[in-house]
C-alpha positions, 0 to 999 in steps of 0.5 A: 081327361075324363076323370078330371071332368067327372071330379069337377062338380065335387070341386065346385061343391067344395069351393061353394061350402068354404068361407072366402073372405070378401075382397076389399075393393077401393072405391073412388074418393072425392076430396072437396077443395075450396079455393080462395085468393086475394082476400085482402082483409075484406071483412065487411061486404064490398060496398059496390056491386061486384061485376061478373063476366057473363061469357057473352061480352056483358057483365052481371052485378052482385053484392058480395063478400064479407066475412061472415057470408064468406064463412057460411059459403065456405062451410056449405061448399066443404060440406059436400064431402067427407073429406075437404080442404080450404086453400088460399093462393096468397094476398089474404092480408094487406092492402086491406080496408081500415077494419083490418089494416088498422089492426095489422090484419090480425082479424083477417087471420082470426077469420081464417082460423075460424073458417078452418083455412088449411093452407095458404101460399104466401103472396106479395102483399104478405110482405108489405110490412116486412118479413119479420112482421109476417112471421109474427103473424104466423107465430103469434105474439105482440112484438111491435115491429111496425108503426102500429100497436099489435094486439090491440083488440086481442091482447092473446093474439096466437097466430095462424092455425094454418101453415103459410107455404113459401116454396121459393122464398129463401133465407140467407141460410138457404132455408125457406122462410116457411115450409114449401109443401104440406101433405093432408091425409084422409081415410084409412085402409083401401080408402086412404088418400093423401093430398100434397100442397105446394105453395109459393109467390111470384118471383117478382115479389121482390120488385113490388114490395118495400125493399127494407122489408124483404132484405136477406130474402131470395125469390126464386123461380116459380116452376123450378121451385114447384118442380123440385118438390113434385117428386118429394111430395109424391115420394111421401105418398101424395095421390094428388099434387095441388099448387097454390101460387100467387101469380095469375092468368089475365082473362080475355074481355067478355069471358065469363067468371067460369071461362078461361079464354086464351090463357094469357098472363104471367103465370102462362110461362110457368104453367108451360114448364110445370111437371105434368104430374101437377093436378090442380093450380090455384092461383091469384094475383091479377084479381081475375076469375077463371077456370082453365083446362090446361090440357086444351093447350098442352095435352101433356099437362092435364091440370086444372087452373083456377082463380077466384077473383078479389076481395072474398067475392068468390070462392072456387068449388073443386071436386078432386076424384082419386082412385086410391088403388092406383094412387092417381086423379081420375077426375077434376071439376071446378066452378067459381061461386059468387059469395052473394051477401045482399039484403039491407038497404040498397043491396038487392039480391040477384036471383041468379045466384045463391044468397048467403046468410051471414055466419052469426059468430063471424059477424059478431067477431068482425063487428068488434073490430069494425067498432074499434076502428069506427072512431078513427074511420068516421072522423071527417078530414075535409071536402072534395068537389066530386068523387075522385076515381082511380080509373084510367092510365091518367086518374083524377085521384092519382093527380089529387095524391100527387098534388097533396104530396108535392104541397107537403114536401115544399119544405123539402124543396120538392118541385114535383111528386110522382105517384105509382098507380099500384099504391091507389087501392080505392076510389076517394068518394065524396060523401054528403057535401063532399065530406071525406073521412079518415076511413075513406083516405085509408082505403085509398092508401092503406100502406103507411108509406112515408114520403121521400124527397130526393135530388135527380138529374134530369137525365135520371128523372127521364130514366124513371119516367122511361121505366113506366113501360118496363112491365108487360102492361105498363105502370104509368105514374101520376104527376103533380100540377105543373108537370107534364109528360108525353109517352110513347110505349112503342119505342124501344127502352130509353126512348119512350119519353117523347116530352117532359116539362116542368112549369112549361119548361123541358126537363133538362138532362144536366139540371137538378130537381127535387122529386117526392115519391113514397118510399116504396118506389124510392127503394126501387119498388114497382120496377122504378129502380132508377129512383135509387140513384136520387141523392140528399133524401129528406124523409117527409110525412106519412102519405095519409097525413099528407092527404089529410093536411092537403084536404084540411087546407081548403074548404072544398079541394077541387078534383084535378082535371086530367091532361097532365099525361099524354100517351101516343103510339101505343 
């Protein structure tokens, strides 16, 4: 024992003289993730101020959006860290303003390529023109698959530079329409980290898009699809699992745009079933803005859930901190950032938010498409007595559209027309003297649907009306003049139509009626499957042509009054 002690200083001295290689220790790595959703082809700034909940029951307003400011904001957010990803959660295209939609949303793809989007999930609106056209948008080329001409401005359209993910969309052969996931790796050695991204749309996509456009596709359960891929993503070395899903939560009234509330909405049941190894969920579809810590309702599932509103008005700024040695996420912070793009006539800056200047290259690119659309967009088509809004369970604009569609299909025997609220995308503003342009009516109905007049028995018509409450929040149809209905959503299914009359006479279950609808709901879209029982269909004009003809038929078209729909008991 004494001998060992005596030798200790010599041993220490020898150790001190030796050259010991430094031990490489891993430091935390932060990957910046910029989340976006529901861009809907909004290349230009939103015309109206965007309302932001202040978390106190009120709102703040900010002029926001536009691809040029959006690009500047993306670059600034992702520049906070060496490693970054920009990830979309679906509906980046379609239901778009004219400058994008007129050109099959090719310019929106061009913008997303230029901001270096890394991934996006597919959303329901990506299927509006059919899955084959979506494949063309992804892969490039100019094959004509719709009524509009592709490659009208860019003859060498080359597709997306980013993957579109579709984990729950199956082709007839069992493969997915697009890959279900992707992995991006950053750094090397001790600092190397990998992020796995799983992308998908809502299972209910099949109920809210044109049936013919998704023929042969199957939309599978969201949670099952995610959970099946999490082990595979982790086995391939991912340190973090990010889900981009086109389904969303519904914030409580008064919540702030960085708040969360009770986490209600269709996404909630999916989150309750997710593999706890998921770290981050980017969502959309409801057009709400929120940042939620799901561990507050389920400590076993410690993921963050975000959504950035609608139309490019916001981005979600997320910092994902990873321990590369332990291969795990150690922290997540997230906040929604309004993309204020104020300045210019009537667009005052809100000093509470940063104002993003326009990226010159993106501004020039957008201007090219706006100019190409201007000749079409600025053409006057008629006059209306006042602005017709789409707000409310019964809307003035919905009544106007239904009246126009009835008028344009009288030759097919139409007695009434029904219009789904989800197909009305904007108010119809009366310009100077009440003038309405083609661009105005296009913004209201950008889908290019055709009108279909069919025969329904009275019983079948009542079944259609009862289906207005098949969904959680209801989907009230607008009806043409001469038709009226009283509804009670508190009653059981099949009994929710209290009364329905045409020209003052009750609908006779045994009689036949000629009914006009757009081809989307004629095929069962928006859950109106009872319309599929219609017989003797006659295909009529495009919905836009119907509205244009209606406006041109009278010097000034009066905006219809409300009162065709009465809702009681709920």
